[in-house]
KOLNU-522548 format. One line per 5 residues: their letters; for each residue x negated, y, z negated of N, C-alpha, C. Coordinates in steps of 0.05 Angstrom, whole numbers. Layout:
A	X:Y:Z:X:Y:Z:X:Y:Z  ...
***
This chain:
MIDHF	-1759:2177:-1861:-1780:2165:-1886:-1788:2147:-1858  -1786:2133:-1855:-1807:2115:-1841:-1813:2132:-1821  -1844:2124:-1810:-1860:2143:-1802:-1859:2128:-1767  -1860:2097:-1767:-1878:2089:-1740:-1868:2064:-1745  -1862:2048:-1723:-1857:2019:-1731:-1873:2005:-1710
GVNVA	-1864:1989:-1706:-1894:1970:-1683:-1905:1941:-1684  -1894:1919:-1670:-1899:1893:-1660:-1914:1886:-1646  -1911:1863:-1646:-1929:1847:-1628:-1919:1840:-1612  -1930:1822:-1586:-1913:1815:-1563:-1941:1797:-1549  -1933:1780:-1531:-1945:1753:-1532:-1943:1764:-1516
DLAAS	-1946:1786:-1489:-1947:1791:-1450:-1950:1817:-1465  -1969:1841:-1462:-1973:1870:-1463:-1965:1881:-1442  -1972:1869:-1423:-1965:1882:-1392:-1931:1885:-1396  -1929:1850:-1376:-1906:1852:-1385:-1877:1873:-1406  -1882:1868:-1431:-1874:1883:-1446:-1879:1912:-1447
TRFYD	-1901:1919:-1441:-1898:1945:-1432:-1882:1967:-1398  -1883:1943:-1380:-1872:1956:-1374:-1833:1948:-1376  -1836:1930:-1394:-1798:1936:-1406:-1800:1965:-1424  -1815:1968:-1427:-1810:1994:-1448:-1804:2013:-1431  -1835:2013:-1411:-1834:2037:-1405:-1814:2034:-1385
TVLEP	-1793:2026:-1371:-1763:2009:-1357:-1748:2031:-1379  -1738:2016:-1406:-1712:2032:-1424:-1716:2050:-1440  -1742:2047:-1447:-1740:2079:-1462:-1744:2108:-1445  -1759:2110:-1427:-1753:2132:-1412:-1731:2139:-1404  -1693:2129:-1394:-1680:2150:-1397:-1676:2153:-1430
LGFTR	-1684:2148:-1457:-1685:2165:-1483:-1702:2178:-1480  -1705:2184:-1462:-1741:2202:-1478:-1765:2199:-1489  -1762:2174:-1485:-1792:2159:-1504:-1822:2155:-1480  -1832:2163:-1477:-1858:2159:-1470:-1883:2150:-1483  -1903:2143:-1455:-1926:2131:-1475:-1936:2159:-1490
QMDFG	-1943:2153:-1513:-1959:2169:-1526:-1996:2168:-1525  -1992:2149:-1544:-2012:2140:-1530:-2028:2116:-1526  -2044:2112:-1511:-2050:2081:-1492:-2079:2083:-1507  -2078:2047:-1524:-2118:2036:-1528:-2119:2004:-1516  -2100:2005:-1496:-2109:1980:-1483:-2099:1967:-1505
EAIGY	-2106:1949:-1524:-2085:1937:-1543:-2054:1942:-1552  -2055:1970:-1557:-2036:1972:-1569:-2024:1991:-1560  -1995:2004:-1547:-1983:2021:-1524:-1971:2032:-1558  -1973:2064:-1562:-1947:2083:-1582:-1929:2087:-1553  -1913:2089:-1568:-1882:2106:-1549:-1861:2121:-1567
GTEGH	-1863:2142:-1555:-1851:2166:-1577:-1851:2187:-1555  -1840:2210:-1566:-1837:2231:-1559:-1852:2258:-1571  -1858:2284:-1564:-1877:2313:-1566:-1899:2298:-1584  -1924:2292:-1573:-1943:2257:-1588:-1934:2254:-1606  -1928:2243:-1610:-1919:2232:-1638:-1906:2193:-1629
PDFWV	-1921:2184:-1629:-1918:2150:-1625:-1905:2138:-1640  -1876:2129:-1630:-1870:2129:-1665:-1848:2096:-1656  -1861:2070:-1645:-1851:2059:-1627:-1884:2045:-1611  -1889:2018:-1628:-1913:2008:-1617:-1914:1994:-1614  -1924:1977:-1584:-1916:1948:-1582:-1963:1930:-1581
SSAAS	-1960:1921:-1595:-1985:1904:-1589:-1993:1892:-1585  -2014:1875:-1573:-2015:1853:-1562:-2022:1830:-1584  -2012:1801:-1585:-2004:1793:-1618:-2046:1781:-1617  -2044:1784:-1643:-2072:1772:-1644:-2079:1749:-1645  -2100:1735:-1647:-2090:1696:-1661:-2105:1689:-1692
GASNR	-2106:1678:-1690:-2105:1675:-1721:-2083:1675:-1746  -2089:1661:-1764:-2083:1677:-1786:-2063:1691:-1796  -2092:1711:-1792:-2080:1736:-1806:-2063:1759:-1773  -2039:1743:-1765:-2035:1745:-1739:-1997:1767:-1756  -1993:1791:-1758:-1981:1797:-1763:-1951:1809:-1741
EAHIA	-1932:1790:-1759:-1914:1804:-1728:-1896:1820:-1719  -1899:1831:-1737:-1891:1871:-1748:-1916:1899:-1765  -1901:1922:-1770:-1923:1946:-1768:-1906:1964:-1772  -1902:1979:-1804:-1876:1993:-1815:-1902:2007:-1838  -1900:2044:-1820:-1899:2065:-1821:-1887:2078:-1857
FAAAD	-1886:2074:-1875:-1861:2111:-1874:-1882:2126:-1883  -1869:2149:-1877:-1882:2186:-1886:-1876:2189:-1911  -1899:2202:-1924:-1899:2202:-1960:-1908:2224:-1969  -1921:2239:-1954:-1936:2265:-1954:-1914:2285:-1972  -1892:2284:-1962:-1863:2308:-1972:-1855:2294:-1995
VYARA	-1858:2254:-2017:-1855:2249:-2026:-1873:2268:-2047  -1905:2259:-2037:-1919:2264:-2054:-1919:2296:-2075  -1915:2304:-2040:-1922:2340:-2059:-1905:2354:-2077  -1876:2335:-2069:-1851:2333:-2093:-1861:2336:-2108  -1883:2294:-2119:-1883:2300:-2151:-1905:2317:-2154
AEARG	-1928:2332:-2143:-1939:2344:-2152:-1935:2367:-2155  -1907:2386:-2144:-1898:2412:-2149:-1880:2401:-2181  -1860:2386:-2190:-1849:2379:-2204:-1865:2380:-2230  -1889:2371:-2236:-1909:2360:-2249:-1916:2387:-2251  -1917:2404:-2231:-1937:2437:-2233:-1970:2440:-2227
L	-1960:2413:-2210:-2000:2421:-2197:-2001:2425:-2173
***
């Protein structure tokens, strides 16, 4: 049900060196790299993201995304749509 999640880090360069090393034995590699955000996962799907900490009041500590497509499809089928 959880599609992917991410965390903000204070030092993106140090954090990506760490995650490159510790996630590789688990089969996770960089799947996407936007410079300020790096997505780790397998087979083209980034499951875990690290990103630069944003400054200001809008800073978010974590990002969690749910995969809801199946929920909507089942609800539509149950209603005959």
